[in-house]
DRENMIKE-399070 format. One line per 10 residues: number of its first residue (from 1); for each residue x, z, y of C-alpha. Coordinates in Angstrom, 2 decimals, decimal comma, always signed. Each point is the difference from the previous one (the first is absolute). Example, Ala and Ser with C-alpha at 12.3 -4.5 7.8 and 13.67 -1.06 7.14 Angstrom:
BEGIN
1	+12,30:+7,80:-4,50 ~ +1,37:-0,66:+3,44
This chain:
BEGIN
1	-0,01:+0,18:-0,18 ~ +2,92:+0,68:+2,56 ~ +1,70:-3,24:-0,75 ~ -2,91:-1,96:+0,71 ~ -0,34:+2,19:+3,52 ~ +3,41:-1,02:+0,77 ~ -0,39:-3,41:-1,31 ~ -3,01:-0,42:+2,72 ~ +1,87:+2,09:+2,76 ~ +3,50:-2,67:-0,66
11	-2,38:-3,22:+0,55 ~ -1,72:+1,01:+2,92 ~ +3,00:+1,42:+1,85 ~ +1,62:-3,59:-1,15 ~ -3,17:-2,13:+1,05 ~ +0,28:+2,49:+3,69 ~ +3,69:-0,82:+0,61 ~ -0,14:-4,20:-1,17 ~ -3,17:+0,10:+2,16 ~ +1,68:+1,84:+3,43
21	+3,26:-1,77:-0,84 ~ -2,16:-3,48:+0,35 ~ -1,48:+1,74:+3,15 ~ +3,29:+0,98:+1,31 ~ +1,31:-3,47:-0,23 ~ -2,88:-1,99:+1,97 ~ -0,17:+2,61:+2,52 ~ +3,98:-0,40:+0,62 ~ -0,42:-3,73:-0,35 ~ -0,31:-0,83:+3,57
31	+2,68:+2,02:+0,75 ~ +2,54:-1,47:-1,62 ~ -1,50:-3,73:+0,87 ~ +0,31:+1,55:+3,55 ~ +3,79:+1,07:-0,44 ~ +0,62:-3,92:-1,89 ~ -1,40:-1,21:+2,95 ~ +2,26:+1,72:+2,57 ~ +2,80:-1,58:-1,86 ~ -1,08:-3,71:+0,32
41	-0,19:-2,08:+3,48 ~ -3,13:-0,35:+1,23 ~ -0,23:-3,89:-1,44 ~ -0,72:+2,08:-3,77 ~ -2,38:+2,06:+1,56 ~ -2,26:-3,30:+1,51 ~ +0,86:-1,92:-3,58 ~ -1,04:+2,32:-2,78 ~ -1,48:+3,37:+1,94 ~ +0,61:+3,21:-1,06
51	+1,60:-0,33:-3,45 ~ +2,68:+1,49:-2,60 ~ +2,32:-2,95:-0,46 ~ +3,49:+1,17:-0,21 ~ +1,73:-2,76:+1,74 ~ +3,54:+1,24:+0,21 ~ +1,07:-2,71:+1,84 ~ -1,83:+0,45:+3,26 ~ -0,43:+3,93:-0,25 ~ +2,04:+1,49:+2,75
61	-0,10:+3,09:+2,27 ~ +0,20:-2,63:+2,86 ~ -3,56:+1,59:+0,88 ~ +0,97:+3,78:+0,48 ~ +2,98:-1,11:+2,25 ~ -1,77:-1,63:+2,04 ~ -2,39:+3,60:+0,77 ~ +3,35:+2,15:-0,16 ~ +1,62:-2,50:+2,51 ~ -2,69:-0,48:+1,89
71	+0,03:-4,22:-0,11 ~ -2,95:-2,17:+0,33 ~ -2,45:+2,34:+1,86 ~ +0,64:+2,99:-1,83 ~ +1,86:+1,58:+2,77 ~ -2,43:+2,97:+0,52 ~ -0,79:+0,57:-3,97 ~ +1,77:+3,30:-0,06 ~ -1,48:+0,74:+3,23 ~ -3,25:+0,12:-1,92
81	+0,93:+1,44:-3,00 ~ +1,01:+3,03:+2,09 ~ -3,07:-0,31:+2,20 ~ -2,32:+0,58:-3,32 ~ +2,40:+2,77:-1,28 ~ -0,68:+1,87:+2,60 ~ -3,30:-0,43:+0,59 ~ -0,93:+0,93:-3,77 ~ +2,03:+2,95:-0,07 ~ -1,60:+1,41:+3,09
91	-3,50:-1,11:-0,83 ~ +0,31:+1,44:-3,94 ~ +1,55:+3,41:+1,37 ~ -2,86:+0,22:+2,84 ~ -2,59:-0,86:-2,49 ~ +1,13:+2,01:-2,76 ~ +0,34:+3,09:+2,17 ~ -3,47:-0,34:+2,04 ~ -2,01:-1,52:-3,20 ~ +0,97:+3,32:-2,04
101	-1,41:+2,40:+2,20 ~ -3,16:-1,47:+0,71 ~ -0,43:-0,85:-3,45 ~ +1,52:+3,53:-0,83 ~ -2,62:+1,94:+2,28 ~ -2,92:-1,78:-0,90 ~ +0,29:+0,85:-3,07 ~ +1,63:+3,51:-0,43 ~ -2,03:+1,29:+3,46 ~ -3,94:+0,68:+0,63
111	-0,83:-0,76:+3,35 ~ -3,06:-1,36:+1,60 ~ +0,12:-3,00:+0,31 ~ +2,20:-0,75:-2,80 ~ -2,36:-2,28:-1,95 ~ -0,98:-2,12:+3,18 ~ +4,09:-0,75:+0,02 ~ +0,18:-0,96:-3,15 ~ -3,04:-2,64:+0,15 ~ +1,79:-1,51:+2,89
121	+3,36:-1,09:-1,64 ~ -2,31:-1,42:-2,72 ~ -1,94:-1,99:+2,44 ~ +3,63:-1,13:+1,39 ~ +1,31:-0,52:-3,01 ~ -3,18:-2,94:-0,45 ~ +0,47:-1,70:+3,47 ~ +2,58:-2,83:+0,17 ~ +2,62:+0,10:+2,22 ~ -0,39:-3,40:+1,59
131	-3,31:+1,66:+1,75 ~ +2,46:+2,68:+1,67 ~ +2,14:-2,43:+1,23 ~ -0,98:-0,66:+3,52 ~ -1,03:+4,21:+0,57 ~ +3,69:+0,29:-1,31 ~ +1,91:-2,31:+1,92 ~ -2,30:+0,79:+3,84 ~ +1,41:+3,83:-1,05 ~ +3,49:-1,17:-1,34
141	-0,07:-2,31:+3,86 ~ -1,30:+3,63:+1,74 ~ +2,71:+2,08:-1,37 ~ +2,85:-2,70:+0,93 ~ +1,15:+0,00:-3,98 ~ +0,06:-3,62:-0,05 ~ +3,32:-1,70:-1,56 ~ +1,17:+3,10:-0,69 ~ +0,11:+1,58:-3,47 ~ -1,91:+2,91:+0,48
151	-3,17:-2,75:+1,05 ~ +0,25:-1,04:-3,99 ~ +0,66:+3,84:-0,83 ~ -2,51:+2,30:+1,20 ~ -3,94:-2,27:-0,33 ~ +0,85:+0,51:-3,48 ~ +2,17:+2,84:-0,70 ~ -3,44:+2,60:-1,15 ~ -1,67:-2,71:-2,28 ~ -2,98:+1,07:-2,03
161	+1,44:-0,96:-3,49 ~ +2,94:+2,73:+0,18 ~ -2,39:+2,81:+1,18 ~ -2,29:-1,24:-2,56 ~ +2,88:-0,09:-2,81 ~ +1,09:+3,70:+1,05 ~ -3,23:+1,69:+0,31 ~ -0,71:-1,31:-4,16 ~ +3,21:+1,12:-0,98 ~ +0,13:+3,36:+2,25
171	-3,53:+0,93:-1,94 ~ +1,87:+0,50:-3,11 ~ +2,49:+2,50:+1,75 ~ -0,35:+3,73:-0,90 ~ -1,04:+2,41:+3,02 ~ +1,25:+2,92:-1,39 ~ +3,36:-1,91:+1,18 ~ -1,47:+0,26:+3,98 ~ -0,91:+4,07:-0,70 ~ +3,38:+1,08:-1,61
181	+1,74:-1,88:+3,17 ~ -2,07:+1,74:+2,57 ~ +0,56:+3,48:-2,12 ~ +3,93:-0,88:+0,79 ~ -0,83:-0,35:+3,42 ~ +0,36:-3,75:+0,28 ~ -1,81:-2,20:+2,68 ~ -2,86:-2,48:-0,61 ~ +3,25:-2,58:+1,19 ~ +2,27:+1,73:-3,04
191	-2,75:-0,43:-2,59 ~ -0,20:-3,40:+0,67 ~ +4,04:-0,91:+0,24 ~ +1,54:+2,74:-2,44 ~ -2,63:+0,15:-2,99 ~ -2,62:-2,83:+0,31 ~ +2,38:-3,19:+0,90 ~ +2,11:+0,48:-2,99 ~ -3,23:+0,56:-1,99 ~ -1,13:-3,54:+1,30
201	+3,21:-2,16:-0,41 ~ -2,08:-2,25:-2,73 ~ -2,61:-0,86:+2,75 ~ +3,34:-0,57:+2,40 ~ +1,96:-2,30:-1,91 ~ -3,34:-1,98:-0,47 ~ -0,96:-0,18:+3,48 ~ +3,58:-0,38:+1,46 ~ +0,34:-3,42:-2,04 ~ -3,38:-1,39:+0,93
211	+0,64:+1,10:+3,72 ~ +3,16:-1,24:+0,14 ~ -0,90:-3,42:-2,02 ~ -2,87:-0,46:+2,31 ~ +2,11:+0,31:+3,46 ~ +2,72:-2,26:-1,80 ~ -2,36:-2,89:-0,57 ~ -2,10:+0,98:+3,26 ~ -0,41:-3,12:+1,78 ~ -3,41:-0,92:+2,09
221	+0,10:+3,21:+1,73 ~ +3,73:-0,08:+1,13 ~ -0,24:-4,15:+0,70 ~ -2,98:+1,12:+2,13 ~ +2,21:+3,16:+2,04 ~ +3,53:-1,77:+0,38 ~ +1,12:-2,29:+2,78 ~ +3,94:-0,52:-0,57 ~ +2,04:-1,59:-3,25 ~ +2,07:+2,60:+0,60
231	-2,54:+2,65:-0,61 ~ -1,24:-2,05:-3,18 ~ -0,63:+1,87:-3,20 ~ +0,66:-1,75:-3,49 ~ -2,99:-1,72:-1,07 ~ -0,68:-1,16:+3,51 ~ +3,86:-1,39:-0,08 ~ -0,28:-1,61:-3,21 ~ -3,37:-1,94:+1,06 ~ +1,66:-1,56:+3,07
241	+2,57:-2,12:-2,57 ~ -2,89:-2,03:-0,31 ~ -1,45:-1,99:+3,07 ~ -1,24:-3,30:+1,24 ~ +3,30:-0,78:+1,56 ~ +1,92:+1,13:-3,57 ~ +0,16:+1,96:-2,51 ~ +2,94:+1,23:-1,59 ~ -1,07:+0,99:-3,51 ~ +3,51:+0,89:-1,72
251	+0,37:+2,83:+2,68 ~ -3,83:+0,86:-0,76 ~ +0,34:+0,69:-3,55 ~ +3,46:+1,59:-0,23 ~ -1,15:+2,03:+3,13 ~ -3,31:+1,02:-2,33 ~ +2,13:+0,72:-2,83 ~ +1,96:+2,70:+1,94 ~ -3,16:+1,14:+1,20 ~ -1,54:+0,79:-3,50
261	+3,49:+2,82:-0,39 ~ -0,76:+3,05:+1,87 ~ -3,68:+0,30:-0,83 ~ +1,22:-0,95:-3,54 ~ +2,60:+3,14:-0,21 ~ -2,38:+2,24:+1,57 ~ -2,89:-0,48:-2,69 ~ +2,95:+0,48:-2,50 ~ +0,66:+3,61:+1,90 ~ -3,55:+0,74:-0,13
271	-1,05:-1,22:-3,09 ~ -0,30:+3,18:-1,92 ~ -2,08:+1,00:+2,84 ~ -1,87:-2,56:+0,33 ~ -1,47:-0,37:-2,97 ~ -0,74:+3,90:-0,36 ~ -1,53:+0,11:+3,46 ~ -2,18:-2,84:-0,75 ~ -0,94:+1,42:-3,38 ~ -0,70:+3,74:+1,05
281	-1,68:-0,65:+3,50 ~ -2,11:-2,57:-1,43 ~ -2,13:+2,08:-1,95 ~ -0,60:+2,80:+2,37 ~ -3,70:+0,75:+1,37
């Protein structure tokens, strides 16, 4: 009987291994094709499109050398890269701090209007961002934040989705830790930063990846706010390689490959917390 159970378990494990291996290959295929395209001239891209043909006669690092040397219209590439990194880091840190405090407060404290505030958070989650672009733009103009990094960061620093996620996660935290902290003389801020934040590490890992990825890939709002080439973020800069006056697909493809690296490294670093946070936070009620 035990042998049959072990054989069944082994077969199911083998099937799952094969299935997820195939899915992983399918998911990585576009990235591999993009990387190969970055090693080829733009004429090959027009002739065959994105493909996995290994033609070593035409493959080289010429496209990357153009990026690093600033030739072919890529002289501002690393300025855009620096802007995107700076905006992403500041945006993510502010979002983590404020959203976690709001979500924690909604979950752990009872006060008048708590239900109304949470309802408003859910309502805002259902509103497409395109609807509020005009009032946000007017507000940004009024605060004189046009063409600055703060004009990109502040309007979306406290978003409803991270607040909802932190609240759901915090609902599963035992309130006994709060009582113990108060007995030991901790302030409410001390309880949050010293006791609760370490317990919420999986939630922080998940939201770090999601918010950093949203900021890094953000295109529409920075396109509206920013004016000068030196202030562009990476998505806007890469889009500028393609225009009616001329297109630099070689720099575009190579720049896109380099643009993937920060988010890829971030996901690899926070992978364990990301999976744990999504698994645990998704079942809290």
